mmCIF file as gemmi writes it, N, C-alpha and C atoms, coordinates in Angstrom:
data_model
loop_
_atom_site.group_PDB
_atom_site.id
_atom_site.type_symbol
_atom_site.label_atom_id
_atom_site.label_alt_id
_atom_site.label_comp_id
_atom_site.label_asym_id
_atom_site.label_entity_id
_atom_site.label_seq_id
_atom_site.pdbx_PDB_ins_code
_atom_site.Cartn_x
_atom_site.Cartn_y
_atom_site.Cartn_z
_atom_site.occupancy
_atom_site.B_iso_or_equiv
_atom_site.pdbx_formal_charge
_atom_site.auth_seq_id
_atom_site.auth_asym_id
_atom_site.pdbx_PDB_model_num
ATOM 1 N N . HIS Axp A 1 ? 0.82 -1.186 0 1 0 ? 1 A 1
ATOM 2 C CA . HIS Axp A 1 ? 0 0 0 1 0 ? 1 A 1
ATOM 3 C C . HIS Axp A 1 ? 0.871 1.26 0 1 0 ? 1 A 1
ATOM 4 N N . MET Axp A 2 ? 1.968 1.18 0.744 1 0 ? 2 A 1
ATOM 5 C CA . MET Axp A 2 ? 2.835 2.357 0.825 1 0 ? 2 A 1
ATOM 6 C C . MET Axp A 2 ? 3.505 2.63 -0.525 1 0 ? 2 A 1
ATOM 7 N N . VAL Axp A 3 ? 3.873 1.579 -1.249 1 0 ? 3 A 1
ATOM 8 C CA . VAL Axp A 3 ? 4.519 1.756 -2.549 1 0 ? 3 A 1
ATOM 9 C C . VAL Axp A 3 ? 3.539 2.359 -3.544 1 0 ? 3 A 1
ATOM 10 N N . SER Axp A 4 ? 2.32 1.851 -3.546 1 0 ? 4 A 1
ATOM 11 C CA . SER Axp A 4 ? 1.327 2.407 -4.479 1 0 ? 4 A 1
ATOM 12 C C . SER Axp A 4 ? 0.997 3.854 -4.117 1 0 ? 4 A 1
ATOM 13 N N . SER Axp A 5 ? 0.991 4.164 -2.843 1 0 ? 5 A 1
ATOM 14 C CA . SER Axp A 5 ? 0.762 5.544 -2.423 1 0 ? 5 A 1
ATOM 15 C C . SER Axp A 5 ? 1.928 6.434 -2.843 1 0 ? 5 A 1
ATOM 16 N N . GLY Axp A 6 ? 3.146 5.893 -2.746 1 0 ? 6 A 1
ATOM 17 C CA . GLY Axp A 6 ? 4.316 6.647 -3.189 1 0 ? 6 A 1
ATOM 18 C C . GLY Axp A 6 ? 4.325 6.852 -4.689 1 0 ? 6 A 1
ATOM 19 N N . GLU Axp A 7 ? 3.859 5.831 -5.43 1 0 ? 7 A 1
ATOM 20 C CA . GLU Axp A 7 ? 3.771 5.987 -6.886 1 0 ? 7 A 1
ATOM 21 C C . GLU Axp A 7 ? 2.741 7.038 -7.257 1 0 ? 7 A 1
ATOM 22 N N . ALA Axp A 8 ? 1.636 7.056 -6.534 1 0 ? 8 A 1
ATOM 23 C CA . ALA Axp A 8 ? 0.591 8.03 -6.838 1 0 ? 8 A 1
ATOM 24 C C . ALA Axp A 8 ? 1.066 9.44 -6.513 1 0 ? 8 A 1
ATOM 25 N N . GLY Axp A 9 ? 1.832 9.598 -5.471 1 0 ? 9 A 1
ATOM 26 C CA . GLY Axp A 9 ? 2.332 10.912 -5.084 1 0 ? 9 A 1
ATOM 27 C C . GLY Axp A 9 ? 3.671 11.241 -5.686 1 0 ? 9 A 1
ATOM 28 N N . ARG Axp A 10 ? 4.23 10.316 -6.474 1 0 ? 10 A 1
ATOM 29 C CA . ARG Axp A 10 ? 5.531 10.484 -7.134 1 0 ? 10 A 1
ATOM 30 C C . ARG Axp A 10 ? 6.656 10.738 -6.127 1 0 ? 10 A 1
ATOM 31 N N . ASP Axp A 11 ? 6.576 10.012 -4.985 1 0 ? 11 A 1
ATOM 32 C CA . ASP Axp A 11 ? 7.618 10.128 -3.96 1 0 ? 11 A 1
ATOM 33 C C . ASP Axp A 11 ? 7.889 8.731 -3.399 1 0 ? 11 A 1
ATOM 34 N N . ILE Axp A 12 ? 8.368 7.844 -4.245 1 0 ? 12 A 1
ATOM 35 C CA . ILE Axp A 12 ? 8.618 6.462 -3.823 1 0 ? 12 A 1
ATOM 36 C C . ILE Axp A 12 ? 9.71 6.389 -2.753 1 0 ? 12 A 1
ATOM 37 N N . PRO Axp A 13 ? 10.86 7.067 -2.903 1 0 ? 13 A 1
ATOM 38 C CA . PRO Axp A 13 ? 11.881 6.967 -1.844 1 0 ? 13 A 1
ATOM 39 C C . PRO Axp A 13 ? 11.387 7.478 -0.485 1 0 ? 13 A 1
ATOM 40 N N . GLY Axp A 14 ? 10.607 8.536 -0.486 1 0 ? 14 A 1
ATOM 41 C CA . GLY Axp A 14 ? 10.077 9.062 0.769 1 0 ? 14 A 1
ATOM 42 C C . GLY Axp A 14 ? 9.128 8.077 1.43 1 0 ? 14 A 1
ATOM 43 N N . MET Axp A 15 ? 8.293 7.441 0.631 1 0 ? 15 A 1
ATOM 44 C CA . MET Axp A 15 ? 7.352 6.465 1.182 1 0 ? 15 A 1
ATOM 45 C C . MET Axp A 15 ? 8.072 5.213 1.664 1 0 ? 15 A 1
ATOM 46 N N . MET Axp A 16 ? 9.103 4.812 0.956 1 0 ? 16 A 1
ATOM 47 C CA . MET Axp A 16 ? 9.868 3.64 1.403 1 0 ? 16 A 1
ATOM 48 C C . MET Axp A 16 ? 10.57 3.939 2.732 1 0 ? 16 A 1
ATOM 49 N N . THR Axp A 17 ? 11.052 5.165 2.881 1 0 ? 17 A 1
ATOM 50 C CA . THR Axp A 17 ? 11.67 5.56 4.147 1 0 ? 17 A 1
ATOM 51 C C . THR Axp A 17 ? 10.644 5.555 5.275 1 0 ? 17 A 1
ATOM 52 N N . ARG Axp A 18 ? 9.447 6.058 4.98 1 0 ? 18 A 1
ATOM 53 C CA . ARG Axp A 18 ? 8.379 6.037 5.99 1 0 ? 18 A 1
ATOM 54 C C . ARG Axp A 18 ? 8.001 4.616 6.364 1 0 ? 18 A 1
ATOM 55 N N . ALA Axp A 19 ? 7.897 3.735 5.353 1 0 ? 19 A 1
ATOM 56 C CA . ALA Axp A 19 ? 7.538 2.343 5.623 1 0 ? 19 A 1
ATOM 57 C C . ALA Axp A 19 ? 8.627 1.664 6.446 1 0 ? 19 A 1
ATOM 58 N N . ALA Axp A 20 ? 9.88 1.945 6.13 1 0 ? 20 A 1
ATOM 59 C CA . ALA Axp A 20 ? 10.989 1.349 6.882 1 0 ? 20 A 1
ATOM 60 C C . ALA Axp A 20 ? 10.988 1.849 8.321 1 0 ? 20 A 1
ATOM 61 N N . ASP Axp A 21 ? 10.731 3.133 8.526 1 0 ? 21 A 1
ATOM 62 C CA . ASP Axp A 21 ? 10.669 3.675 9.884 1 0 ? 21 A 1
ATOM 63 C C . ASP Axp A 21 ? 9.52 3.052 10.675 1 0 ? 21 A 1
ATOM 64 N N . PHE Axp A 22 ? 8.368 2.894 10.019 1 0 ? 22 A 1
ATOM 65 C CA . PHE Axp A 22 ? 7.214 2.296 10.684 1 0 ? 22 A 1
ATOM 66 C C . PHE Axp A 22 ? 7.498 0.853 11.079 1 0 ? 22 A 1
ATOM 67 N N . LEU Axp A 23 ? 8.056 0.072 10.152 1 0 ? 23 A 1
ATOM 68 C CA . LEU Axp A 23 ? 8.347 -1.328 10.45 1 0 ? 23 A 1
ATOM 69 C C . LEU Axp A 23 ? 9.441 -1.46 11.505 1 0 ? 23 A 1
ATOM 70 N N . ASP Axp A 24 ? 10.418 -0.575 11.48 1 0 ? 24 A 1
ATOM 71 C CA . ASP Axp A 24 ? 11.473 -0.607 12.495 1 0 ? 24 A 1
ATOM 72 C C . ASP Axp A 24 ? 10.896 -0.306 13.876 1 0 ? 24 A 1
ATOM 73 N N . ASN Axp A 25 ? 10.027 0.678 13.96 1 0 ? 25 A 1
ATOM 74 C CA . ASN Axp A 25 ? 9.387 1.024 15.226 1 0 ? 25 A 1
ATOM 75 C C . ASN Axp A 25 ? 8.509 -0.129 15.72 1 0 ? 25 A 1
ATOM 76 N N . GLU Axp A 26 ? 7.785 -0.76 14.818 1 0 ? 26 A 1
ATOM 77 C CA . GLU Axp A 26 ? 6.932 -1.884 15.193 1 0 ? 26 A 1
ATOM 78 C C . GLU Axp A 26 ? 7.761 -3.067 15.691 1 0 ? 26 A 1
ATOM 79 N N . PHE Axp A 27 ? 8.89 -3.331 15.04 1 0 ? 27 A 1
ATOM 80 C CA . PHE Axp A 27 ? 9.771 -4.41 15.478 1 0 ? 27 A 1
ATOM 81 C C . PHE Axp A 27 ? 10.357 -4.12 16.85 1 0 ? 27 A 1
ATOM 82 N N . GLU Axp A 28 ? 10.791 -2.894 17.076 1 0 ? 28 A 1
ATOM 83 C CA . GLU Axp A 28 ? 11.358 -2.517 18.378 1 0 ? 28 A 1
ATOM 84 C C . GLU Axp A 28 ? 10.317 -2.673 19.489 1 0 ? 28 A 1
ATOM 85 N N . THR Axp A 29 ? 9.101 -2.263 19.221 1 0 ? 29 A 1
ATOM 86 C CA . THR Axp A 29 ? 8.038 -2.38 20.217 1 0 ? 29 A 1
ATOM 87 C C . THR Axp A 29 ? 7.738 -3.84 20.517 1 0 ? 29 A 1
ATOM 88 N N . GLY Axp A 30 ? 7.623 -4.648 19.481 1 0 ? 30 A 1
ATOM 89 C CA . GLY Axp A 30 ? 7.326 -6.074 19.668 1 0 ? 30 A 1
ATOM 90 C C . GLY Axp A 30 ? 8.433 -6.816 20.383 1 0 ? 30 A 1
ATOM 91 N N . SER Axp A 31 ? 9.667 -6.534 20.015 1 0 ? 31 A 1
ATOM 92 C CA . SER Axp A 31 ? 10.779 -7.244 20.651 1 0 ? 31 A 1
ATOM 93 C C . SER Axp A 31 ? 10.962 -6.814 22.102 1 0 ? 31 A 1
ATOM 94 N N . SER Axp A 32 ? 10.745 -5.542 22.41 1 0 ? 32 A 1
ATOM 95 C CA . SER Axp A 32 ? 10.866 -5.112 23.803 1 0 ? 32 A 1
ATOM 96 C C . SER Axp A 32 ? 9.738 -5.705 24.653 1 0 ? 32 A 1
ATOM 97 N N . THR Axp A 33 ? 8.555 -5.836 24.085 1 0 ? 33 A 1
ATOM 98 C CA . THR Axp A 33 ? 7.456 -6.467 24.812 1 0 ? 33 A 1
ATOM 99 C C . THR Axp A 33 ? 7.751 -7.937 25.072 1 0 ? 33 A 1
ATOM 100 N N . LEU Axp A 34 ? 8.256 -8.628 24.07 1 0 ? 34 A 1
ATOM 101 C CA . LEU Axp A 34 ? 8.583 -10.039 24.225 1 0 ? 34 A 1
ATOM 102 C C . LEU Axp A 34 ? 9.682 -10.24 25.266 1 0 ? 34 A 1
ATOM 103 N N . LEU Axp A 35 ? 10.694 -9.411 25.239 1 0 ? 35 A 1
ATOM 104 C CA . LEU Axp A 35 ? 11.775 -9.534 26.217 1 0 ? 35 A 1
ATOM 105 C C . LEU Axp A 35 ? 11.303 -9.214 27.634 1 0 ? 35 A 1
ATOM 106 N N . SER Axp A 36 ? 10.403 -8.251 27.764 1 0 ? 36 A 1
ATOM 107 C CA . SER Axp A 36 ? 9.896 -7.938 29.099 1 0 ? 36 A 1
ATOM 108 C C . SER Axp A 36 ? 9.031 -9.075 29.628 1 0 ? 36 A 1
ATOM 109 N N . LEU Axp A 37 ? 8.408 -9.849 28.755 1 0 ? 37 A 1
ATOM 110 C CA . LEU Axp A 37 ? 7.636 -11.018 29.195 1 0 ? 37 A 1
ATOM 111 C C . LEU Axp A 37 ? 8.54 -12.203 29.519 1 0 ? 37 A 1
ATOM 112 N N . LEU Axp A 38 ? 9.689 -12.287 28.877 1 0 ? 38 A 1
ATOM 113 C CA . LEU Axp A 38 ? 10.597 -13.409 29.1 1 0 ? 38 A 1
ATOM 114 C C . LEU Axp A 38 ? 11.462 -13.238 30.343 1 0 ? 38 A 1
ATOM 115 N N . GLU Axp A 39 ? 11.662 -12.016 30.799 1 0 ? 39 A 1
ATOM 116 C CA . GLU Axp A 39 ? 12.538 -11.782 31.95 1 0 ? 39 A 1
ATOM 117 C C . GLU Axp A 39 ? 12.107 -12.543 33.201 1 0 ? 39 A 1
ATOM 118 N N . PRO Axp A 40 ? 10.838 -12.525 33.604 1 0 ? 40 A 1
ATOM 119 C CA . PRO Axp A 40 ? 10.459 -13.29 34.799 1 0 ? 40 A 1
ATOM 120 C C . PRO Axp A 40 ? 10.677 -14.79 34.631 1 0 ? 40 A 1
ATOM 121 N N . LEU Axp A 41 ? 10.437 -15.302 33.441 1 0 ? 41 A 1
ATOM 122 C CA . LEU Axp A 41 ? 10.65 -16.728 33.188 1 0 ? 41 A 1
ATOM 123 C C . LEU Axp A 41 ? 12.123 -17.085 33.329 1 0 ? 41 A 1
ATOM 124 N N . ILE Axp A 42 ? 12.997 -16.247 32.818 1 0 ? 42 A 1
ATOM 125 C CA . ILE Axp A 42 ? 14.432 -16.491 32.929 1 0 ? 42 A 1
ATOM 126 C C . ILE Axp A 42 ? 14.871 -16.449 34.392 1 0 ? 42 A 1
ATOM 127 N N . ILE Axp A 43 ? 14.314 -15.514 35.167 1 0 ? 43 A 1
ATOM 128 C CA . ILE Axp A 43 ? 14.665 -15.413 36.583 1 0 ? 43 A 1
ATOM 129 C C . ILE Axp A 43 ? 14.238 -16.669 37.33 1 0 ? 43 A 1
ATOM 130 N N . VAL Axp A 44 ? 13.049 -17.179 37.045 1 0 ? 44 A 1
ATOM 131 C CA . VAL Axp A 44 ? 12.567 -18.387 37.715 1 0 ? 44 A 1
ATOM 132 C C . VAL Axp A 44 ? 13.424 -19.59 37.345 1 0 ? 44 A 1
ATOM 133 N N . VAL Axp A 45 ? 13.776 -19.718 36.076 1 0 ? 45 A 1
ATOM 134 C CA . VAL Axp A 45 ? 14.608 -20.848 35.635 1 0 ? 45 A 1
ATOM 135 C C . VAL Axp A 45 ? 15.988 -20.786 36.284 1 0 ? 45 A 1
ATOM 136 N N . LEU Axp A 46 ? 16.6 -19.619 36.316 1 0 ? 46 A 1
ATOM 137 C CA . LEU Axp A 46 ? 17.911 -19.49 36.95 1 0 ? 46 A 1
ATOM 138 C C . LEU Axp A 46 ? 17.831 -19.737 38.448 1 0 ? 46 A 1
ATOM 139 N N . GLY Axp A 47 ? 16.755 -19.301 39.095 1 0 ? 47 A 1
ATOM 140 C CA . GLY Axp A 47 ? 16.56 -19.584 40.511 1 0 ? 47 A 1
ATOM 141 C C . GLY Axp A 47 ? 16.444 -21.075 40.764 1 0 ? 47 A 1
ATOM 142 N N . GLY Axp A 48 ? 15.743 -21.775 39.888 1 0 ? 48 A 1
ATOM 143 C CA . GLY Axp A 48 ? 15.637 -23.232 40.012 1 0 ? 48 A 1
ATOM 144 C C . GLY Axp A 48 ? 16.979 -23.918 39.837 1 0 ? 48 A 1
ATOM 145 N N . LEU Axp A 49 ? 17.788 -23.444 38.901 1 0 ? 49 A 1
ATOM 146 C CA . LEU Axp A 49 ? 19.118 -24.027 38.703 1 0 ? 49 A 1
ATOM 147 C C . LEU Axp A 49 ? 20.013 -23.794 39.916 1 0 ? 49 A 1
ATOM 148 N N . VAL Axp A 50 ? 19.955 -22.61 40.478 1 0 ? 50 A 1
ATOM 149 C CA . VAL Axp A 50 ? 20.753 -22.324 41.674 1 0 ? 50 A 1
ATOM 150 C C . VAL Axp A 50 ? 20.285 -23.195 42.833 1 0 ? 50 A 1
ATOM 151 N N . GLY Axp A 51 ? 18.968 -23.345 42.984 1 0 ? 51 A 1
ATOM 152 C CA . GLY Axp A 51 ? 18.435 -24.207 44.029 1 0 ? 51 A 1
ATOM 153 C C . GLY Axp A 51 ? 18.857 -25.657 43.851 1 0 ? 51 A 1
ATOM 154 N N . LEU Axp A 52 ? 18.882 -26.12 42.615 1 0 ? 52 A 1
ATOM 155 C CA . LEU Axp A 52 ? 19.312 -27.485 42.332 1 0 ? 52 A 1
ATOM 156 C C . LEU Axp A 52 ? 20.785 -27.686 42.677 1 0 ? 52 A 1
ATOM 157 N N . ILE Axp A 53 ? 21.609 -26.701 42.367 1 0 ? 53 A 1
ATOM 158 C CA . ILE Axp A 53 ? 23.03 -26.796 42.694 1 0 ? 53 A 1
ATOM 159 C C . ILE Axp A 53 ? 23.235 -26.797 44.209 1 0 ? 53 A 1
ATOM 160 N N . VAL Axp A 54 ? 22.526 -25.913 44.91 1 0 ? 54 A 1
ATOM 161 C CA . VAL Axp A 54 ? 22.641 -25.869 46.369 1 0 ? 54 A 1
ATOM 162 C C . VAL Axp A 54 ? 22.175 -27.192 46.969 1 0 ? 54 A 1
ATOM 163 N N . LEU Axp A 55 ? 21.081 -27.737 46.464 1 0 ? 55 A 1
ATOM 164 C CA . LEU Axp A 55 ? 20.576 -29.015 46.966 1 0 ? 55 A 1
ATOM 165 C C . LEU Axp A 55 ? 21.56 -30.145 46.702 1 0 ? 55 A 1
ATOM 166 N N . SER Axp A 56 ? 22.198 -30.141 45.521 1 0 ? 56 A 1
ATOM 167 C CA . SER Axp A 56 ? 23.153 -31.204 45.215 1 0 ? 56 A 1
ATOM 168 C C . SER Axp A 56 ? 24.417 -31.104 46.072 1 0 ? 56 A 1
ATOM 169 N N . VAL Axp A 57 ? 24.736 -29.928 46.569 1 0 ? 57 A 1
ATOM 170 C CA . VAL Axp A 57 ? 25.882 -29.782 47.463 1 0 ? 57 A 1
ATOM 171 C C . VAL Axp A 57 ? 25.495 -30.138 48.892 1 0 ? 57 A 1
ATOM 172 N N . MET Axp A 58 ? 24.317 -29.714 49.337 1 0 ? 58 A 1
ATOM 173 C CA . MET Axp A 58 ? 23.91 -29.912 50.723 1 0 ? 58 A 1
ATOM 174 C C . MET Axp A 58 ? 23.437 -31.333 51.023 1 0 ? 58 A 1
ATOM 175 N N . LEU Axp A 59 ? 22.869 -32.022 50.059 1 0 ? 59 A 1
ATOM 176 C CA . LEU Axp A 59 ? 22.327 -33.353 50.308 1 0 ? 59 A 1
ATOM 177 C C . LEU Axp A 59 ? 23.389 -34.353 50.757 1 0 ? 59 A 1
ATOM 178 N N . PRO Axp A 60 ? 24.562 -34.449 50.134 1 0 ? 60 A 1
ATOM 179 C CA . PRO Axp A 60 ? 25.585 -35.37 50.646 1 0 ? 60 A 1
ATOM 180 C C . PRO Axp A 60 ? 26.081 -34.986 52.039 1 0 ? 60 A 1
ATOM 181 N N . ILE Axp A 61 ? 26.14 -33.695 52.323 1 0 ? 61 A 1
ATOM 182 C CA . ILE Axp A 61 ? 26.574 -33.259 53.656 1 0 ? 61 A 1
ATOM 183 C C . ILE Axp A 61 ? 25.564 -33.711 54.699 1 0 ? 61 A 1
ATOM 184 N N . LEU Axp A 62 ? 24.293 -33.547 54.42 1 0 ? 62 A 1
ATOM 185 C CA . LEU Axp A 62 ? 23.255 -33.971 55.359 1 0 ? 62 A 1
ATOM 186 C C . LEU Axp A 62 ? 23.224 -35.492 55.495 1 0 ? 62 A 1
ATOM 187 N N . GLN Axp A 63 ? 23.5 -36.229 54.43 1 0 ? 63 A 1
ATOM 188 C CA . GLN Axp A 63 ? 23.534 -37.686 54.508 1 0 ? 63 A 1
ATOM 189 C C . GLN Axp A 63 ? 24.714 -38.143 55.348 1 0 ? 63 A 1
ATOM 190 N N . LEU Axp A 64 ? 25.844 -37.474 55.271 1 0 ? 64 A 1
ATOM 191 C CA . LEU Axp A 64 ? 26.975 -37.819 56.126 1 0 ? 64 A 1
ATOM 192 C C . LEU Axp A 64 ? 26.645 -37.542 57.596 1 0 ? 64 A 1
ATOM 193 N N . ASN Axp A 65 ? 25.92 -36.478 57.844 1 0 ? 65 A 1
ATOM 194 C CA . ASN Axp A 65 ? 25.542 -36.147 59.207 1 0 ? 65 A 1
ATOM 195 C C . ASN Axp A 65 ? 24.613 -37.22 59.781 1 0 ? 65 A 1
ATOM 196 N N . THR Axp A 66 ? 23.65 -37.673 59.017 1 0 ? 66 A 1
ATOM 197 C CA . THR Axp A 66 ? 22.74 -38.713 59.526 1 0 ? 66 A 1
ATOM 198 C C . THR Axp A 66 ? 23.468 -40.054 59.642 1 0 ? 66 A 1
ATOM 199 N N . LEU Axp A 67 ? 24.466 -40.303 58.825 1 0 ? 67 A 1
ATOM 200 C CA . LEU Axp A 67 ? 25.23 -41.538 58.889 1 0 ? 67 A 1
ATOM 201 C C . LEU Axp A 67 ? 26.084 -41.553 60.159 1 0 ? 67 A 1
ATOM 202 N N . ALA Axp A 68 ? 26.65 -40.404 60.542 1 0 ? 68 A 1
ATOM 203 C CA . ALA Axp A 68 ? 27.495 -40.334 61.739 1 0 ? 68 A 1
ATOM 204 C C . ALA Axp A 68 ? 26.661 -40.458 63.013 1 0 ? 68 A 1
ATOM 205 N N . ILE Axp A 69 ? 25.456 -39.921 62.976 1 0 ? 69 A 1
ATOM 206 C CA . ILE Axp A 69 ? 24.589 -39.985 64.163 1 0 ? 69 A 1
ATOM 207 C C . ILE Axp A 69 ? 24.003 -41.378 64.302 1 0 ? 69 A 1
ATOM 208 N N . GLY Axp A 70 ? 23.572 -41.944 63.208 1 0 ? 70 A 1
ATOM 209 C CA . GLY Axp A 70 ? 22.877 -43.235 63.24 1 0 ? 70 A 1
ATOM 210 C C . GLY Axp A 70 ? 23.835 -44.33 63.379 1 0 ? 70 A 1
């Protein structure tokens, strides 16, 4: 639509620049929205990984403690 409008107004380069600016702005908005939605998911996944590492370190220590007592 933008190209045909540019042809009708005899300003194809200007319309292509406008279309490129519009699409660039739309991409920036969409990607920032997607990244803002992914941030909490990444935080939860990393928290789970840290918890798993802490559990894998603490579990053998606790098993040694119960072995020494029992």
